[in-house]
BASEZA-391009 format. One record per residue: x, z, y of N, C-alpha, C, O in turn; residue in one letter; residue number from 1. Coordinates in Angstrom, 1 decimal. Atoms other than C-alpha are relative to their C-alpha. Last residue first. Example, Ala and Ser with C-alpha at 12.3 -4.5 7.8 and 13.67 -1.06 7.14 Angstrom:
2
((-0.9,0.0,-1.1),(13.7,7.1,-1.1),(-0.8,0.8,1.1),(-0.3,0.9,2.2),S,2) ((0.9,0.0,-1.2),(12.3,7.8,-4.5),(0.9,0.0,1.2),(1.9,0.7,1.2),A,1) 
//
This chain:
117
((0.2,1.1,-0.8),(-6.0,-9.7,13.8),(1.3,-0.3,0.7),(1.3,-1.3,1.4),A,117) ((-0.8,-0.2,-1.3),(-5.0,-7.2,11.2),(-0.2,-1.4,0.7),(0.3,-2.4,0.1),I,116) ((-0.5,1.1,-0.6),(-7.7,-7.1,8.4),(0.8,0.4,1.4),(0.4,1.2,2.2),L,115) ((-0.5,1.0,0.9),(-9.0,-4.6,5.9),(0.6,-1.2,0.5),(0.8,-2.1,-0.3),G,114) ((0.6,1.2,-0.2),(-10.8,-2.8,8.7),(0.3,-1.1,-1.1),(-0.4,-2.1,-1.2),T,113) ((1.3,-0.3,-0.6),(-9.7,0.6,7.6),(-0.8,-1.2,0.2),(-1.9,-1.2,-0.3),V,112) ((0.8,-0.1,1.2),(-6.7,-0.5,5.4),(-1.6,0.4,0.5),(-2.5,0.2,-0.3),F,111) ((1.2,-0.4,-0.4),(-4.7,-1.6,8.3),(-1.0,0.0,-1.0),(-1.7,-1.0,-1.1),D,110) ((1.2,0.2,0.7),(-1.0,-2.2,7.6),(-1.3,0.6,0.8),(-1.2,1.3,1.7),F,109) ((0.9,-0.6,-0.9),(2.3,-2.9,9.3),(-1.4,-0.2,-0.7),(-1.8,-1.4,-0.9),V,108) ((1.1,0.9,-0.6),(5.0,-3.6,6.8),(-0.8,0.8,0.9),(-0.7,2.0,1.0),G,107) ((0.8,-0.5,-1.2),(8.2,-2.3,5.7),(-1.0,-1.0,0.4),(-0.7,-2.2,0.5),T,106) ((-0.1,0.6,-1.3),(9.6,-3.2,2.2),(-0.7,0.6,1.1),(-1.5,1.5,0.8),F,105) ((0.7,-0.9,-1.1),(10.5,-1.7,-1.0),(0.3,-0.8,1.2),(1.4,-1.3,1.5),L,104) ((-0.8,-0.7,-1.1),(11.6,-4.4,-3.6),(-1.0,0.8,0.9),(-2.2,0.4,1.1),D,103) ((-0.5,-1.5,0.4),(9.8,-5.1,-6.8),(0.8,0.5,1.1),(1.2,1.7,0.9),G,102) ((1.0,-0.7,0.9),(9.6,-9.0,-6.2),(0.7,1.4,-0.5),(1.8,1.5,-0.9),S,101) ((0.4,0.6,1.4),(12.0,-10.0,-3.4),(-0.9,0.8,-0.8),(-1.2,2.0,-0.4),G,100) ((-0.3,-0.6,1.2),(12.0,-9.1,0.2),(-0.3,-0.8,-1.2),(-1.0,-1.8,-1.3),V,99) ((0.0,0.8,1.2),(11.9,-10.6,3.7),(0.4,0.9,-1.1),(1.4,1.6,-1.0),Q,98) ((-1.2,0.4,0.5),(11.2,-8.0,6.5),(-0.2,-1.0,-1.1),(-1.4,-1.0,-1.5),Q,97) ((-0.9,0.1,-1.1),(8.3,-6.9,8.8),(1.4,-0.5,-0.4),(2.3,-0.6,0.4),L,96) ((-1.5,-0.5,0.1),(5.7,-7.7,6.3),(0.8,-0.2,1.2),(0.7,-1.2,1.9),A,95) ((-1.1,1.1,0.0),(2.0,-8.2,7.3),(1.3,0.8,-0.2),(1.5,2.0,0.1),F,94) ((-1.1,-0.2,-0.8),(-1.2,-6.2,6.7),(0.9,-1.2,0.0),(0.6,-2.3,-0.6),G,93) ((0.1,-1.3,-0.5),(-4.4,-5.7,4.7),(1.2,0.2,0.8),(1.4,1.4,1.2),V,92) ((-1.4,-0.7,0.0),(-5.0,-9.4,3.8),(-0.3,1.4,0.7),(-1.3,1.6,1.4),Y,91) ((0.0,-1.1,0.9),(-8.1,-11.2,2.4),(1.4,0.7,0.2),(2.1,0.9,-0.8),A,90) ((0.4,-1.3,-0.7),(-8.8,-13.4,5.4),(0.2,1.3,-0.9),(-0.2,2.4,-0.5),S,89) ((1.6,-0.1,-0.4),(-7.1,-16.6,4.6),(-0.2,1.5,0.4),(0.6,2.1,1.1),G,88) ((0.6,0.9,-1.2),(-3.7,-16.6,2.8),(-1.5,0.3,0.2),(-2.2,0.9,-0.6),T,87) ((1.3,0.6,0.3),(-1.9,-14.0,0.7),(-0.3,-0.8,1.2),(0.3,-0.7,2.2),V,86) ((0.5,0.9,-1.1),(1.6,-12.8,0.3),(-1.3,-0.5,-0.5),(-1.6,-0.8,-1.6),T,85) ((-0.6,1.3,0.1),(1.9,-9.9,-2.3),(-0.5,-0.8,1.2),(-1.4,-0.4,1.9),I,84) ((0.4,0.9,-1.1),(1.5,-6.2,-2.3),(0.6,-1.3,-0.2),(1.7,-1.4,-0.7),L,83) ((-1.2,0.4,-0.9),(1.7,-4.2,-5.6),(-0.7,-0.7,1.2),(-1.9,-0.9,1.3),F,82) ((-0.4,-1.1,-0.8),(-0.9,-2.4,-7.8),(1.2,-0.2,1.0),(1.9,0.8,1.4),G,81) ((-1.0,-0.5,0.7),(-1.2,-5.0,-10.6),(0.6,1.3,0.9),(1.5,2.0,0.5),S,80) ((0.5,-0.8,1.0),(-4.6,-5.9,-9.4),(1.1,0.8,-0.8),(0.8,1.7,-1.5),T,79) ((0.3,0.5,1.4),(-3.0,-7.2,-6.4),(-0.6,0.9,-1.0),(-0.6,2.1,-0.7),T,78) ((-0.3,-0.9,1.1),(-3.1,-5.9,-2.7),(-0.5,-0.8,-1.3),(-1.5,-1.4,-1.3),V,77) ((1.1,-0.6,0.6),(-2.8,-8.2,0.2),(0.4,0.6,-1.3),(1.4,0.4,-1.8),G,76) ((0.0,-0.5,1.3),(0.0,-9.4,2.5),(-1.3,0.7,-0.4),(-2.1,1.2,0.4),V,75) ((1.2,-0.8,0.1),(0.3,-11.6,5.5),(0.0,0.4,-1.4),(0.2,-0.4,-2.3),Q,74) ((1.2,0.4,1.0),(3.7,-13.0,5.9),(-1.0,1.0,-0.2),(-0.7,2.2,-0.2),A,73) ((1.1,0.5,-0.8),(5.8,-12.1,9.0),(-1.2,-0.4,-0.9),(-2.3,-0.7,-0.5),G,72) ((0.4,-0.8,-1.3),(9.0,-11.7,7.1),(-1.0,-0.7,0.8),(-1.0,-1.9,1.0),S,71) ((-0.8,0.4,-1.1),(8.8,-13.6,3.8),(-0.4,0.9,1.2),(-1.5,1.4,1.3),N,70) ((0.8,0.0,-1.1),(7.5,-12.0,0.5),(1.0,-0.2,1.3),(2.1,0.3,1.4),I,69) ((-0.7,0.1,-1.3),(8.8,-12.4,-2.9),(-0.8,-0.1,1.2),(-1.9,-0.7,1.1),A,68) ((-0.6,1.4,0.1),(6.5,-11.1,-5.6),(0.8,0.0,1.4),(0.8,0.8,2.3),A,67) ((0.2,0.4,1.3),(4.8,-7.7,-6.3),(0.5,-1.5,-0.2),(0.4,-2.1,-1.3),G,66) ((0.4,1.3,0.0),(6.3,-6.0,-3.1),(-0.2,-0.5,-1.5),(0.6,-0.1,-2.3),A,65) ((-0.7,0.7,1.0),(6.4,-2.3,-2.9),(-0.6,-1.5,-0.2),(-1.8,-1.8,-0.3),Y,64) ((0.8,0.3,1.1),(5.4,-0.5,0.3),(0.7,-0.9,-0.9),(1.7,-1.4,-0.5),A,63) ((-0.7,0.6,1.3),(6.8,1.4,3.1),(-0.9,-0.4,-1.1),(-2.0,0.3,-1.3),K,62) ((-0.3,-0.8,1.2),(4.7,2.1,6.2),(0.8,-0.8,-0.9),(0.8,-2.1,-0.8),M,61) ((-1.1,0.6,0.6),(4.0,1.1,9.8),(0.4,0.7,-1.2),(0.8,1.9,-1.1),Q,60) ((-1.3,-0.1,-0.5),(0.4,1.9,10.7),(1.2,-0.6,-0.7),(1.0,-1.5,-1.5),G,59) ((-0.2,0.9,-1.2),(-3.0,2.5,9.2),(1.3,0.3,0.5),(1.7,1.4,0.6),K,58) ((1.0,1.1,0.0),(-4.2,4.0,5.8),(0.3,-0.9,1.2),(-0.2,-2.0,1.1),Y,57) ((-0.1,0.5,-1.4),(-1.4,6.3,4.8),(-0.9,-1.2,-0.2),(-0.9,-2.0,-1.1),G,56) ((0.3,1.4,-0.1),(-2.6,8.4,1.8),(0.1,-0.7,1.3),(-0.8,-0.4,2.2),V,55) ((0.1,0.5,-1.4),(-1.3,11.9,1.2),(-0.1,-1.6,-0.1),(0.7,-2.2,-0.8),T,54) ((-0.9,1.1,-0.2),(-2.2,13.3,-2.3),(-0.2,-0.4,1.5),(-1.2,-0.3,2.0),M,53) ((0.3,0.7,-1.3),(-3.7,16.6,-3.3),(1.0,-1.0,0.2),(2.2,-0.8,-0.1),H,52) ((-0.7,-0.3,-1.2),(-3.0,17.4,-7.0),(-0.6,-0.7,1.3),(-1.1,-1.8,1.2),D,51) ((0.5,-1.2,-0.6),(-5.7,17.0,-9.7),(0.7,0.5,1.3),(0.1,1.2,2.1),G,50) ((1.5,0.0,0.0),(-3.8,14.5,-11.8),(-0.4,1.4,0.6),(0.1,2.4,0.2),N,49) ((0.4,0.1,1.3),(0.0,14.7,-10.6),(-1.6,0.1,-0.1),(-2.2,0.3,1.0),L,48) ((0.8,-1.1,0.4),(1.0,13.7,-7.1),(-0.4,-0.2,-1.5),(-0.5,-1.3,-2.1),P,47) ((-0.2,0.3,1.6),(4.0,11.7,-6.0),(-0.9,1.1,-0.7),(-0.4,2.1,-1.2),K,46) ((-0.4,-1.2,0.8),(3.3,11.4,-2.2),(0.1,-0.4,-1.5),(-0.1,-1.5,-1.8),T,45) ((-1.1,-0.6,-0.7),(2.8,8.7,0.5),(0.9,1.0,-0.9),(2.1,1.3,-0.7),Q,44) ((-0.3,-1.3,0.2),(0.3,6.5,-1.4),(1.3,0.4,0.5),(2.2,-0.3,0.3),L,43) ((-1.2,0.0,0.7),(-0.7,3.4,0.6),(0.3,1.5,-0.3),(0.2,2.4,0.6),I,42) ((-1.2,-0.5,-0.6),(-4.2,3.0,1.7),(1.1,-0.1,-1.0),(1.0,-0.4,-2.1),G,41) ((0.4,-0.7,-1.4),(-7.9,2.2,0.9),(1.2,0.5,0.6),(1.0,1.2,1.6),R,40) ((-0.9,-0.9,-0.4),(-7.4,-0.1,-2.1),(-0.3,0.5,1.4),(-0.7,-0.3,2.3),A,39) ((-1.0,0.4,-0.7),(-10.5,-2.0,-3.3),(1.0,1.2,0.4),(0.5,2.4,0.3),P,38) ((0.0,0.7,-1.2),(-10.0,-1.7,-6.2),(-1.3,0.0,0.7),(-2.3,0.0,0.0),L,37) ((1.3,-0.3,-1.0),(-9.6,0.9,-8.8),(0.4,-0.9,1.3),(1.4,-0.6,2.0),S,36) ((1.2,-0.1,0.8),(-7.4,0.5,-12.1),(-1.2,0.3,0.9),(-2.3,0.7,0.5),T,35) ((0.1,0.6,1.3),(-4.3,-1.1,-10.9),(-1.4,0.3,-0.7),(-1.9,-0.6,-1.4),E,34) ((0.7,1.4,-0.3),(-5.0,-0.1,-7.2),(0.0,-0.7,-1.5),(-0.8,-1.6,-1.6),A,33) ((-0.7,1.0,-0.6),(-4.2,3.6,-8.2),(-0.7,-1.3,0.0),(-1.7,-1.5,-0.7),N,32) ((-0.3,0.9,1.1),(-7.1,6.1,-8.6),(1.1,-1.0,0.6),(1.0,-1.4,1.8),L,31) ((-1.2,-0.7,0.5),(-7.8,9.0,-6.2),(0.7,-0.8,-1.2),(1.5,-0.2,-1.9),G,30) ((0.4,-0.9,1.1),(-11.4,7.8,-5.5),(1.1,0.7,-0.7),(0.9,1.4,-1.7),N,29) ((0.5,-1.3,-0.6),(-10.4,6.4,-2.1),(-0.3,0.9,-1.0),(-0.4,2.1,-0.7),I,28) ((1.3,0.0,-0.5),(-8.3,3.8,-3.8),(-0.5,1.4,0.4),(0.1,2.4,0.2),G,27) ((0.9,-0.9,0.8),(-4.5,3.5,-4.0),(-1.4,-0.1,0.5),(-1.6,-0.5,1.6),V,26) ((1.3,-0.3,-0.4),(-1.8,1.0,-2.9),(-1.0,0.9,-0.9),(-0.9,0.8,-2.2),P,25) ((0.9,1.1,0.6),(1.7,1.6,-3.8),(-1.3,0.2,0.5),(-1.6,1.4,0.9),K,24) ((-0.1,1.4,-0.7),(4.4,3.4,-1.8),(-0.7,-1.1,-0.6),(-0.4,-2.2,-0.3),F,23) ((-0.2,-0.3,-1.3),(4.5,6.4,-4.5),(0.2,-1.4,0.8),(0.8,-2.3,0.1),Q,22) ((0.6,1.0,-0.9),(3.0,5.1,-7.7),(0.2,0.3,1.5),(-0.7,0.0,2.3),H,21) ((-0.7,1.3,0.0),(5.1,6.7,-10.4),(-0.5,-1.0,1.0),(-0.1,-2.1,0.9),G,20) ((-1.5,-0.2,-0.3),(3.9,10.2,-9.9),(0.8,-1.3,0.2),(1.7,-1.3,1.0),T,19) ((-0.5,1.1,-0.8),(0.4,9.0,-9.9),(1.4,0.2,0.5),(1.8,-0.3,1.5),L,18) ((-1.4,-0.1,-0.4),(-1.0,11.1,-12.7),(0.4,-1.3,0.7),(0.4,-2.4,0.2),D,17) ((-1.0,0.2,1.1),(-4.8,10.7,-12.6),(1.4,0.3,0.4),(1.6,0.6,1.6),T,16) ((0.8,-0.1,1.3),(-7.7,11.5,-10.4),(0.8,-0.3,-1.3),(0.2,-0.1,-2.4),S,15) ((-0.4,0.9,1.0),(-5.5,12.4,-7.4),(-0.9,0.2,-1.2),(-1.2,1.3,-1.6),A,14) ((-0.5,-0.6,1.2),(-7.3,14.5,-4.8),(0.3,-1.1,-0.9),(-0.6,-1.9,-1.2),V,13) ((0.9,0.1,1.1),(-7.4,13.0,-1.3),(0.4,0.8,-1.1),(1.5,1.4,-1.0),L,12) ((-0.4,-0.8,1.2),(-5.6,13.7,2.0),(-1.2,0.0,-0.9),(-2.3,0.5,-0.6),T,11) ((1.0,-0.8,0.6),(-5.8,11.2,4.7),(0.4,0.6,-1.1),(1.3,0.1,-1.8),I,10) ((0.0,-0.4,1.4),(-3.0,9.6,6.9),(-1.4,0.7,-0.3),(-2.0,1.1,0.6),T,9) ((1.1,-1.0,0.2),(-2.4,7.7,10.1),(-0.1,0.2,-1.4),(0.2,-0.6,-2.3),D,8) ((1.0,0.5,0.8),(1.0,5.9,10.7),(-1.1,1.2,-0.2),(-0.7,2.4,-0.2),F,7) ((1.3,-0.5,-0.2),(3.9,6.1,13.1),(-1.1,-0.6,-0.9),(-1.2,-1.8,-1.1),K,6) ((0.1,-0.5,-1.5),(7.1,4.9,11.7),(-1.3,0.7,0.1),(-1.7,1.3,-0.9),R,5) ((1.4,-0.4,-0.5),(8.3,4.2,8.2),(0.1,0.5,1.4),(1.0,1.0,1.9),Q,4) ((0.2,-1.1,-0.8),(11.5,2.4,7.1),(-1.5,0.2,0.3),(-2.3,-0.7,0.1),V,3) ((1.3,-0.2,-0.4),(12.5,-0.2,4.4),(0.0,1.5,0.8),(0.7,2.5,0.4),A,2) ((0.5,-1.4,0.6),(16.1,-1.1,4.3),(-1.3,0.2,0.7),(-1.6,0.0,1.9),M,1) 
//
């Protein structure tokens, strides 16, 4: 079961209808990661176009997997708007549980620096 703990947020204005994108990466411009990279956090609300939205940018949060992810794996954002396992330095966090594609999982993220050392 995915859970959330302490995390930091910012409030932005949605530039499109994001009601179907809760717990997916979004950009600072209020668009989802599918249409705007780089992602700057994970959407915590379900805003309509023009609504205020809460975006978690650092901490333990829920997110949707775009492929199978192992516990402890480094994750990064795809252009499909999900998180997947990545190698190298292009990651924004790591998974705290093993999940399949499309599953909601718990991860620790840091979209400020783009890396968690």
